[in-house]
C-alpha positions in Angstrom: 0.1 -0.1 0.3 1.2 3.2 -0.6 2.0 5.7 1.8 -0.5 9.2 3.1 1.2 12.2 3.1 2.7 13.3 6.2 -0.1 15.6 7.3 -2.3 12.8 7.1 -0.3 11.0 9.0 -0.1 12.8 11.8 -4.0 14.1 11.8 -4.1 9.8 12.3 -1.5 10.3 15.7 -3.2 12.6 16.9 -6.4 10.9 16.5 -5.1 7.6 17.6 -3.5 9.0 20.6 -6.4 11.1 21.6 -8.6 7.2 21.5 -6.3 5.7 23.1 -5.9 8.1 26.2 -10.3 8.6 26.6 -11.0 4.9 25.4 -8.1 2.8 26.7 -8.8 0.2 23.5 -6.8 -2.5 22.5 -3.4 -1.9 20.7 -5.2 -4.5 17.9 -8.1 -1.8 17.4 -5.5 1.3 17.6 -3.4 -1.2 15.2 -6.3 -1.5 12.5 -8.3 1.9 12.5 -4.3 3.1 11.8 -4.4 0.9 8.6 -8.4 2.1 7.7 -7.6 5.7 7.7 -4.7 5.3 6.7 -5.5 3.1 3.7 -8.6 5.5 3.4 -5.9 9.6 3.0 -4.5 7.1 0.5 -7.8 6.7 -1.9 -7.9 10.8 -1.4 -3.9 11.5 -1.8 -4.9 9.7 -5.7 -7.9 11.9 -6.1 -6.0 15.1 -5.4 -7.2 15.8 -1.8 -6.2 14.9 1.9 -8.3 14.1 4.8 -9.1 18.0 6.0 -9.9 18.1 2.5 -11.9 15.8 2.3 -15.9 15.7 1.6 -18.8 13.8 1.3 -18.3 12.6 -1.6 -15.5 11.7 -1.6 -16.3 9.5 1.5 -18.4 7.7 -0.6 -16.8 7.1 -3.5 -14.4 5.9 -1.8 -16.6 3.4 0.3 -17.8 2.5 -2.8 -14.9 1.4 -4.7 -14.2 -0.9 -1.5 -17.9 -2.5 -2.7 -16.3 -2.8 -6.1 -13.2 -4.6 -4.3 -15.7 -7.2 -3.4 -15.4 -6.0 0.6 -18.7 -7.2 2.4 -21.4 -4.7 3.8 -20.5 -5.4 7.7 -16.8 -4.0 6.6 -17.9 -1.1 4.7 -19.9 -0.2 7.7 -17.1 -1.0 10.4 -14.6 1.4 7.7 -17.8 4.1 7.9 -17.8 3.4 11.5 -14.0 4.5 12.4 -14.2 6.9 9.2 -17.5 9.2 11.2 -15.6 8.0 14.5 -12.1 10.3 13.1 -14.0 12.7 11.3 -16.4 13.7 14.5 -12.5 14.6 16.2 -11.7 16.4 13.8 -14.5 18.3 14.4 -14.7 19.0 17.6 -11.2 19.8 17.4 -11.3 22.7 14.9 -9.8 21.2 12.2 -11.9 21.4 9.9 -15.4 23.0 9.8 -17.8 20.9 7.7 -18.3 16.8 8.7 -18.0 14.9 5.4 -19.6 11.5 7.1 -22.4 13.1 7.9 -26.0 11.6 6.4 -24.1 9.1 4.9 -26.3 5.4 5.4 -24.2 2.6 6.6 -24.1 -0.2 4.4 -26.6 -2.6 5.1 -26.1 -5.4 6.5 -27.8 -9.3 5.5 -29.7 -10.3 8.0 -28.8 -13.6 7.8 -30.4 -16.7 10.2 -28.0 -17.5 12.6 -26.1 -20.7 12.7 -27.8 -23.4 14.7 -27.5 -27.1 15.0 -30.7 -29.7 13.4 -32.6 -31.7 16.5 -30.2 -34.8 15.7 -26.7 -32.9 15.9 -28.2 -31.2 19.7 -29.4 -35.0 20.5 -25.7 -35.6 20.4 -23.9 -32.8 21.2 -26.3 -33.5 24.4 -25.0 -36.9 25.0 -21.2 -36.0 25.1 -20.6 -35.5 28.4 -19.0 -38.6 30.6 -22.1 -39.2 33.2 -19.7 -41.4 34.5 -17.9 -39.0 36.0 -19.5 -35.6 38.5 -18.2 -33.1 35.9 -19.5 -34.9 33.1 -22.6 -35.0 34.6 -22.4 -31.8 35.8 -22.1 -30.7 31.4 -24.6 -32.4 31.1 -27.4 -30.5 33.5 -25.3 -27.3 31.6 -26.7 -28.4 28.6 -30.2 -30.0 28.6 -30.5 -26.4 30.5 -28.8 -23.7 28.0 -31.5 -26.0 25.2 -34.0 -26.1 27.6 -34.0 -22.1 28.2 -32.7 -20.4 25.4 -30.8 -18.6 28.2 -27.5 -16.5 27.0 -24.2 -18.3 28.4 -23.7 -15.7 29.8 -27.0 -16.4 32.1 -26.9 -19.6 32.3 -22.8 -19.3 33.8 -24.1 -16.5 37.0 -27.0 -18.2 37.8 -27.4 -18.2 41.7 -29.1 -21.3 43.7 -31.6 -19.1 44.4 -32.7 -18.5 40.9 -33.7 -22.2 41.1 -37.4 -23.6 41.4 -37.1 -27.1 40.4 -40.4 -28.1 42.3 -42.2 -25.0 39.8 -40.1 -26.3 36.7 -38.7 -22.6 36.5 -35.7 -20.5 36.3 -36.1 -17.0 37.3 -33.4 -14.5 35.7 -31.5 -12.2 34.9 -31.2 -11.1 31.7 -29.7 -7.7 29.7 -30.3 -3.9 31.6 -31.4 -5.9 35.1 -34.4 -7.5 33.6 -35.8 -9.9 35.1 -37.7 -13.2 33.5 -39.1 -17.0 34.8 -38.0 -18.8 32.0 -39.9 -22.8 32.4 -37.5 -26.1 32.4 -38.3 -29.1 30.6 -38.9 -32.5 32.2 -35.0 -33.9 31.1 -33.0 -30.5 32.4 -35.0 -30.8 35.6 -34.1 -34.8 36.0 -30.3 -33.8 34.8 -29.9 -30.5 37.0 -31.8 -32.3 40.5 -29.6 -35.9 39.4 -26.2 -33.0 39.2 -27.3 -31.0 42.6 -27.9 -34.1 44.7 -25.3 -36.1 43.8 -22.6 -33.7 42.1 -22.0 -30.5 42.9 -21.0 -31.0 46.7 -18.6 -33.7 45.4 -17.6 -31.2 42.9 -17.1 -28.2 45.5 -15.3 -30.0 48.3 -16.6 -28.6 51.3 -16.6 -25.2 49.4 -18.9 -22.5 50.2 -20.5 -20.6 46.4 -23.5 -19.9 45.4 -23.4 -20.4 41.7 -24.9 -23.4 40.3 -22.8 -24.4 38.0 -18.6 -24.7 39.7 -15.6 -25.5 38.8 -13.1 -28.0 40.0 -11.3 -24.9 41.6 -14.5 -24.6 43.7 -16.3 -21.0 41.8 -18.7 -20.1 39.5 -18.1 -22.4 35.7 -16.5 -18.9 33.4 -18.3 -18.1 30.0 -15.0 -19.3 28.5 -14.3 -22.4 30.3 -18.1 -23.5 29.5 -17.6 -22.5 25.6 -14.5 -24.1 25.6 -16.4 -27.7 27.2 -19.0 -26.9 24.4 -16.0 -26.9 21.4 -15.1 -30.2 22.5 -18.0 -32.0 23.0 -19.1 -30.8 19.8 -15.9 -32.6 18.0 -16.8 -35.9 20.2 -20.3 -36.2 18.8 -18.6 -35.3 15.4 -20.4 -32.0 14.9 -19.0 -29.9 11.6 -21.8 -26.8 12.1 -19.7 -23.5 12.9 -20.5 -22.9 16.4 -20.7 -19.8 18.7 -21.8 -18.8 22.5 -25.1 -18.9 21.5 -25.2 -22.0 18.9 -28.0 -24.2 21.9 -29.8 -20.3 21.9 -30.6 -20.2 18.5 -31.3 -24.1 17.9 -33.7 -23.8 21.2 -35.6 -20.6 19.2 -35.2 -22.4 16.2 -36.6 -25.6 16.9 -40.0 -24.2 19.9 -40.7 -22.7 15.9 -40.3 -25.5 14.0 -42.6 -27.7 16.1 -45.2 -24.4 16.4 -44.1 -21.9 18.6 -45.1 -18.4 17.9 -42.5 -15.1 17.3 -44.3 -13.3 20.4 -43.6 -16.6 23.4 -39.9 -17.5 21.2 -39.3 -13.6 22.5 -40.4 -13.5 26.1 -38.5 -17.1 26.1 -35.4 -15.3 24.7 -35.9 -12.0 27.1 -36.0 -9.8 23.8 -37.3 -6.7 25.2 -38.3 -5.9 21.3 -39.8 -8.5 18.6 -37.6 -6.5 16.2 -34.8 -8.7 17.8 -36.8 -12.2 17.0 -37.8 -11.4 13.2 -34.2 -12.8 12.3 -36.7 -16.3 13.4 -39.1 -14.9 10.7 -37.5 -17.3 8.3 -37.7 -20.1 9.9 -41.6 -19.7 10.7 -42.0 -19.0 7.4 -40.4 -22.1 6.1 -42.7 -24.3 8.6 -45.6 -22.6 6.9 -44.7 -23.4 3.9 -44.2 -26.9 4.7 -46.6 -27.2 6.8 -49.2 -25.2 4.0 -47.7 -27.7 1.7 -48.5 -30.7 3.5 -51.9 -30.8 4.2 -53.9 -27.7 1.5 -56.1 -29.8 -0.4 -53.6 -27.4 -3.8 -50.0 -27.9 -1.8 
């Protein structure tokens, strides 16, 4: 890549120094911002312009050129975000009189369906932990609870003992924004939780005290990172090749509910989404299910 003009490099350094002091961003993020802005500056230099003289047309032309170069909408949106942040700084510092990045719409990200697992894959994953060991039975209880409730991983690992009401078959969950919700448990999850709590939790703790439902061999609450490593290990053992994320079982929970007839509003409540629009990513699942039902049952299907 060609080098930007020295005066552009100085502006980028000034911006990044301020950003580091104000926001404490990681060195990797700072390096990525520097690379993005230097590439933008080189593009402007090729148009006989520079960072201080750039106008809205120049910003739009740059994003268009990157699109034609094959970048994804998500990458273009990130580039625009960096440019906007840079020009807000420039305007605030009095280095420019007009922000050229205003009124430029962010590229639309395709509303792709989250990666999920088939019901058969979920069955294999749930059967992967070693049921002969306390830690294996703990992991089975965690996986069954996650799939039965659609909890976020962060919600699962922070569950306190007081949140469980197995007699009533519900969990009390404190979700995002400190919003509390009651989530029903299925019979299998209740059985696995009872088995773990009555047989294994005290063995794992070894007389140590903990308020967490799911504990480690060190007597501490399970962390998101440790649980995620376990999930990946069990997925490999189960021969699952579908790319996984920490929310894969949450997505499987929602997808399988819709496949079996649940409505979006109910799924919204169970997932703890404050806005139905967040749950709309699953409308494709609902539409496909309705198409299958129509084809199966309508006389003209």
